[in-house]
N, C-alpha and C positions, 0 to 999 in steps of 0.2 A: 504494500500500500504506500502511495506517495505521500509526501508531507502535505500537499494540497488536499488530497482526499481525506487525510486524517483531520485536517482543519475543518473541512466541510462537515464531516460527521460530528466533530466536537461541537461546532456551532449549532448544528441542527439539534443535537441532544439538549443543549441548553435552551434554545429558542423555540423548539417544536410546539410547546404548549401555547405560547403566545401567537405563533403563526396559525395554528389550527383554530384557536379561539377567535382571532381577528378575521380569519376566512369564514368561519361559521357564522359570524355576524352578518356576512354578506349573503351567503348561500342558504343559511338557515337549515343546514343538514350536517351533522357532525361527521358522518361517514364520507360524504363528498368533500368536506373540508379537509379531512385527513388525507384523502387521495390527492387533492390539490397541493397540500403542503409537501407531500412526498414528490409530486411533480416538480416543485420548486427545488427540492433537494437534488433531483436528477439533473435539472438545469444547471445547478451549481457545479455538480461533478463534471458536467460537459464543458462548461465555460471557464471556470476558475483556473484549471491547469494552463489555459492559454492566456487569459487576461490578468491572472493573479488574484489573490484574495482581496476583496474590497476593504476599504478602510472601516466600513460599518457592515460586516457580513450579515448580522442579524437583520438589519434594515433592508439589505439587498434581498434576502430570502422572503421577508414580509411583503415587500413591494412586488416581487415576482409572483407570489401566491395570490395577492389581492388582484393583480391584473388578470390572472387566469380565472379567478372567481368572477370578476366583472365580465369577462368575455363569455363565461358560461351563462351568467344571468342574461346577458344581451341576446344570446342565441335562443332563449326561451320565449314562447309566445306571451308570457306574463311579464315581459321586461318592464313595461311602464309601471305596473304595480310594484314590482320589486324595487325599481328605482326610487319610488316614493318612500318605500319602507327603509331602504338603505340610507337615503339622503346623502349627507356629506361623507359617509364612510367610503364612498367611491374615491375620495381624495385621500391625501396623506393625513389630513386632520380627522380625528375620530368624530363620529356623529354626536351632536349635542344630546344630552340626556334630559328627560323631564325633571323638573324641579321637585323631586320626591325624596324626602329625607330617608325613606325606607328602601331606596334603591341602592344597588352597589354598582359603582362606576368602574367595573373591572371585568373585562371580557373573559379572563381566566376563571373567575368565580362563576360567571354565567355558564361557562362550559362545564364546570363541576356540577352545578345544580341541574343542568340539562342532562348530563350523563347519569345523574342520580334520580332520574324520574321513576316513580313507582310502577311504571309499566314493566320495569326490569326487576329481577330478583336482587336482593342485597348483594350477593356475591358478584352478579353481573355488573351492578352499578360500580362497585369498588374496582373490579378488574378493568372495566372500560375506562374509568377515569384515571386510573394509574397509567394506563397505556397512553391516553391522550394528554394528560396533565404532566405526569412525571417522566414521560418518555421512556418508561421501563419496557424491557423486552418481555415477551411472553414467558420466557424461562424465569426471569427475575420475579415476575408476579406470581408464578406458580410456587416458587420457593417461599415467597412471603405468605402465601396461603397454605403451605404444606400440601399442595395438590399436584396432580399430574399436569405436565405441560400441555398435553393434548386436550385435557378438560378445560383448561383456562383459555386455550386458543379458540375452541368451539364457543365458549362462553362470550368471548369478545365479539366474534363474528355475529352470533345470534343477537347480541345486545344492539349492535349497530343496525341490524335489520329491523329489530323491534322498534327502535326509535324512529326509523324512517317510516315504517308502516303506520305508527301512531301519530306521525306528523307533529312530534314534540317541538314546541317553540323554543327558540334560543333566548331564554330569559331567566331571571331569578324569580321564582314564585313568591307569593305572599301568603300571609295568614297560615291556616292549618296545613295547606299544601307544602309550604316551606318547612314548617315544623316536622312534617312527616319525612322529609328528606334529610334532615339535619344529621341524624345518626350516621348515615352513609357518608355524608360530606366530611364529618369529623374523622371518620375512619380513613378516608382517602388521604386527608391532610396528614394524619398521623403516619400512615404507611409510606407516604412520599418522604417525610422527614426521616423515617427509620431507614429507608434505603440510602439516603444521603449520609446518615450518621454511621452506618456500617454496611458498606456496599456488598451486595450479594455476590457479584462477580467482577472480574476485571483486575487491573493492575494497581488500583488505588483503594486504600482502606476507607477514605472519606470522599464524598462528592458534595462539597459545600454548597454548590449552586442549588441542589435539591433541598438542602436544609434551609437555605435562605428563602426559597420560594414557599416552602411549607410554613415557615415562621411568618412570612408576610401575609399569607392567606389566613393563618390563625389569628393574627392581630386584626385583620379586616373583619373577620367573623365576630371577634370579641367586641369590636366597635359597633357593629350592626346589631348584635343580639346581646345587649348589655344585661338582660334579665335571664339569660340561659346559663346556669351554673357550669355545665359541662363544657361550654364554649370557653369559659375562663379557665376551666381545669386543663383543657388541651393547650391553651396558650401558655399557662404556667409551666406545664410539662415541657413544652418545646423551648421556652426561654431558658429553663434550668438545664436541660440537656445541651442546648446550644452553647451554654456558658463554658462547657468543657472542651469544645472542639479544638481549640488551639493546643491543648495539652494532651490530646489523644494520640498524637504521633510524634516520633522523634524527628530530628533534622533531616533524616533520609527517608521519611515516610513510614518507618516501621511502627506498627501499632503498639501502644503502651497500655498495659492493663491499668485498672483503676488505682491499684495500690502503688503503681510506678509513676503516676502522673504528678507533675509539679503543680500543686494547687495554687501557687502564686500566679500561674498563667490562666486560671479560670477567670472568666470575664465577670467582674463584680457588678457592672451595670445590668447585664442580663440576669444575674442572680437576683438583684433588687427588683427588676421587672417581674421575674418569676414569683417572688414572694408576694408582690402586690396582686398579681393575677390570682394566686392561690387563695388569698384572703377573700377575693370576690367570688371564688368558686364555691365556698362553703355557704350554702343556703340555710337559713334558720329552719330547724325542724325537719330537714330532709337529709337522707343518707347520702354521703358523697358517692358520685359515680366513678366509673373505672378510670377516666382520665384524671380526675381530681385525686384519686388514691395513688395513681402513678406519680403525679406531681408531688404529693406528700412524701413519697419514697425518695424522689429526686431531691427534695428539700432537706431530707435527713443527711444526704451526702454533702449537700452544699453548706450545711451548718457545721460540718466536721472540719476543723482546721487541719487535721491529719487523718489519714486512713484509719489508724488505730483508734481514733476517737469516735468513729461512727457508731451510732446507737443501733446496733444490729438487732436487738430485741424488738425495738419499735419497727424497724424495717420488716422483720419477719412477721410481726403482727399485721402490719399494713398489707403485706402480700397475702396473708390469710383472708383478710377482708376482700381483697381484689379477686382471690380465687372463688369467692362466693358471688361477687358481683358480676364477674366475667370469667367463668371457668374455662380453662384451656390447659393443655399439657405444657405449653410454653410458660404460662404463669406459674405452674407448679414447679417447673425447673428453676425458675428464678427464686421461688420460695425456698427451694432446697438449698440454694446457695446461701440465702440469708440465714436459714436455720443452721447451716454448717458453721457460720461465723458466730452465731449466738450460743449454740449448744455443742459444737464440735463437729469435725468432719464425718464421724461415723453416723451421726443423726442425719446429716445431709445426704450421705451416700445411700442410706436406706430409702429415702424418698426418691433419689435419682434412679436407683435400680428398679423401683416399682414402675417408673415411667418407661423403662425399656420395653415393657409389654404393650405400650400404646402403638397401634399401627401408624398413626400420623407422625411418630417420632423416628420411624425407621431410617429415614435419610436425613435427619436433622443433625447437622454437624456439631451443634453446641451441646448436645447430650453427651457424646463421648468426650468432648472438651471439658465439660464440668466434671465428669467422672474422673478424667485424668488428673485434674487439679485436686480433687478430694482424695484419690488414691495416693498421690504424691505426698499429701499432707499426713496420710496415715502410714507412710513409709513403705507402701506396697509398690516399689519402683517398677518392677517388671510389668505389672498390670497397668500402671500409669502410662508407661511408654507405649504400650499397645493401644491404649485409649487415645493418646495424642496422635499417633500415626493414623488411626481410624478416622479421627476428626479431620486431619489434614487431607485424607482421601476424599472426604465428603464435601469439603468446602470448595467453592468456585472462585474465591477471592485469592489472588496470588499473594498479597501481603499477609493475609491471615494464615495461609498455608505455610509460609515461611516461619511465622511465629510459632505455629503448632509443631512443626518439625524441629525447630530450635528447642522447644520445651521437651520434646521427646528425646533429643540428643542429650540435653542437660541432665535429664533424670536417669539416663542410662550410664552416666559416668560414675 
């Protein structure tokens, strides 16, 4: 692959959500919008090797996609009506929005809410939006769901067709319709951030652009839905998690475990923002939701000046509440880690071994990774080495594989 082709793909990965969203605003169909965005990508692959990478490559792709979208609209018999609907969006200046304080002036958020229409199943909503907004591959989405890649691929194709058949408008809904889609929207934003925070595959451990997009969307949602506790809970969680990003890798990009991180590099502004959002997330008389509980766990880490000062008993208790509010084997695995810190590695290993019987965890690399850590702490070095090697075989991230193999080598000495 040439340097120019690499640049094209890198820019598209970062800008694809905005390009699809901006195009969908013209054609009012997310499937067609994605096809047009991909056409713009092909055009860049054809032209940039000869003309060079533009000074503003994202703007070049957006302009190319919008022009193709406009040409498509003009070829339709309903061009006059579409032109009236699109208005000034045919130009470089976005169309003016109605003076409605309840509206969101953000095409990407419109795209999220459109993709989270109730005509789709929850799984299809999240998968489609991760594809369109996060630019994630089908494989990455499948691993996030702990599902088969073929299943997710079919889910995405069917979702696009369903939106087209239902003629779903490209808009942010209001009232009860918006409330009904909020859970899926929050899940999408969370999973996009999570992919940026610990990339499923590739050569980089972090993908900060995804984290930034998710954090921006979470803040916008919190500003719009001030009375929704879980919106603030998600915002708090992402602020607190994002505060650690600078400390999560070494100078050469090597991942650093939580206990290895220099906490002086944690972003104190983001921590303060996270604490403030967490206060707003606790609604009087209501049990905290899953995102609020996860934010409370992140707050425990943020309050500890040293790793050894972490209140692991509180963390374990919060994970217990989270397991009831949003039961999943991944939550149980995290609870096992917290229990191991509060009560000892043997207690954590017992919980971890029980999860090995869960079919959804069969290919989940963090299960043997956690087992390896617990076995090492128990002095069972041979078993720990095998667990780390197994985890390295399962992960698709090159940086994480190096870390796991390093741990396997270290424990074998």
